[in-house]
C-alpha positions in Angstrom: 29.0 -0.2 71.7 30.3 3.0 70.8 28.7 6.9 72.2 27.5 9.3 69.7 29.3 12.7 70.0 26.7 14.5 72.4 26.6 11.7 74.7 30.1 12.3 75.3 29.6 15.8 75.4 27.2 15.3 78.1 29.1 13.2 80.0 32.0 15.4 80.2 30.0 18.5 81.2 28.6 16.6 83.9 31.9 15.2 85.5 33.7 18.6 85.0 30.5 20.0 87.5 30.8 17.4 90.0 34.9 18.2 90.2 33.8 21.9 90.6 31.8 21.2 92.9 34.0 19.3 95.3 36.7 21.5 94.7 35.0 24.9 95.2 32.3 23.4 97.7 28.5 24.5 98.3 29.0 28.0 96.7 30.2 26.8 93.6 27.7 27.3 91.6 27.4 31.3 92.2 29.0 33.1 89.5 29.5 37.2 90.2 29.6 37.9 86.2 27.1 39.4 83.7 27.1 42.2 80.6 25.2 43.7 78.1 24.6 42.4 74.6 27.1 45.9 73.6 29.9 44.0 75.6 29.1 40.7 75.2 31.5 37.2 75.5 33.7 35.9 72.8 36.9 34.3 71.8 37.7 31.3 73.2 34.8 31.3 75.8 32.2 31.7 73.7 33.5 28.9 71.4 32.9 26.9 74.5 29.6 27.3 75.0 26.3 25.6 73.1 25.6 28.2 70.2 22.0 28.9 68.6 23.3 28.2 65.2 23.0 24.5 66.2 27.2 24.4 66.6 27.8 22.0 70.5 30.8 24.0 71.4 33.7 23.1 73.5 33.4 20.4 76.4 35.4 22.3 78.9 31.9 25.1 79.5 32.0 24.7 83.1 36.1 25.5 83.6 35.0 28.7 81.4 31.7 29.8 83.8 33.7 28.5 87.3 33.1 31.5 90.1 36.3 32.7 90.5 37.1 33.0 87.2 35.1 36.3 86.5 37.7 38.2 85.7 38.9 36.0 82.9 35.5 36.4 81.7 35.2 39.9 81.5 38.7 39.7 79.2 37.1 37.8 76.8 34.2 40.9 76.5 33.6 42.3 72.8 32.0 45.0 71.6 32.0 48.9 71.5 34.6 51.0 73.2 36.5 47.8 73.8 39.5 46.9 71.3 37.9 43.7 69.9 34.9 45.6 68.3 33.1 44.4 65.4 30.2 46.0 65.7 30.6 48.2 62.8 29.8 44.9 60.6 28.0 42.6 62.6 26.1 45.3 64.9 24.8 42.8 67.2 23.7 39.9 64.9 25.1 36.7 66.8 25.0 37.8 70.0 22.4 36.1 72.5 21.7 36.1 76.1 22.7 32.9 78.0 21.9 33.1 81.3 19.4 30.4 81.0 21.7 27.7 79.6 24.2 28.7 82.7 21.0 28.3 84.9 20.0 24.5 83.2 24.0 24.4 84.0 23.6 24.4 87.5 25.1 28.0 87.4 23.4 31.4 89.0 24.7 34.7 87.3 24.1 37.8 89.0 22.3 38.9 86.4 22.2 38.6 82.3 24.7 37.5 80.6 25.4 37.5 76.5 27.5 35.6 75.0 28.3 35.3 71.1 27.5 32.8 68.6 30.5 30.6 67.5 30.1 32.1 64.2 30.4 35.7 65.3 33.1 34.7 67.7 34.8 33.4 64.8 34.5 36.0 62.8 35.9 38.9 66.1 38.7 36.4 66.6 39.9 36.9 62.4 38.9 40.6 63.0 41.3 40.7 66.2 44.2 38.8 64.6 43.8 41.1 61.1 43.9 44.1 63.6 47.0 42.6 65.1 48.8 42.5 62.0 48.4 38.3 62.1 47.7 36.7 58.7 46.0 34.4 58.6 44.2 33.7 62.2 45.7 31.0 63.6 42.2 29.4 64.5 41.6 26.4 62.3 39.1 27.1 60.0 38.1 23.4 59.6 38.3 22.6 63.4 36.1 25.2 64.0 33.7 25.0 61.8 33.6 20.9 60.8 31.1 19.8 58.7 30.2 21.3 55.2 26.9 22.1 56.2 28.1 24.4 59.1 30.5 25.7 56.6 27.8 27.0 54.7 25.9 28.4 57.3 28.9 30.2 58.6 29.8 31.7 54.9 26.6 32.5 54.5 27.0 34.8 58.2 29.9 35.9 56.6 28.7 37.0 53.3 26.0 39.0 54.5 28.3 41.7 56.1 31.6 41.0 54.4 30.3 43.7 51.4 31.8 46.4 54.2 35.0 45.1 54.8 37.9 46.6 53.1 39.5 44.6 50.3 42.6 43.3 52.5 40.3 42.3 55.3 38.1 40.5 52.6 41.4 38.9 51.8 43.0 37.7 55.0 39.1 35.9 55.7 39.8 33.9 52.6 43.4 33.3 53.5 42.2 31.6 56.8 39.2 29.8 55.7 41.0 28.3 52.2 44.8 28.0 53.7 42.8 24.5 55.0 42.9 21.8 52.2 39.5 20.2 53.6 37.6 23.8 52.4 38.9 24.5 49.3 35.2 24.1 47.1 34.1 26.3 49.7 33.6 29.6 48.4 33.6 33.1 49.8 31.4 35.3 48.1 33.1 38.6 48.3 
């Protein structure tokens, strides 16, 4: 019998946890990391988490949050006064407290941990690449916002704020979204 994707994700996370605990010993669940809503985790780390917007995230969340990788987590912080600050467009929209979810996964963060939703992490990535002159962003839209329901939800999230984008940034988003032929019928409302 074929397993559903949710079961496969759960089994993969359990196996990953077991490997990490076996590799790092009894203290493997202590995570010496915390942040604030204004300096939240984004990018690929956020895309590996379960998101309140309903998307599941990637299968290797435990690797991202494994104790001993706290500096890597700091490298993925976004927000005010950092290079990849998108708060002028989005404020704190799409940023949520995540430490309870980490505890459910068997980790013990040293304080609150704030993470971008998948939609926020994606717009953060596209804007960061845009600011570096990389257009379209090398992050496949349909691979991260797979089904049409999530694509419409993402566009609603994006369009609510896109009025503040420069024309060049709007074009960069349109190019990123429509480069994937599976998304041809979607329309960005800017």
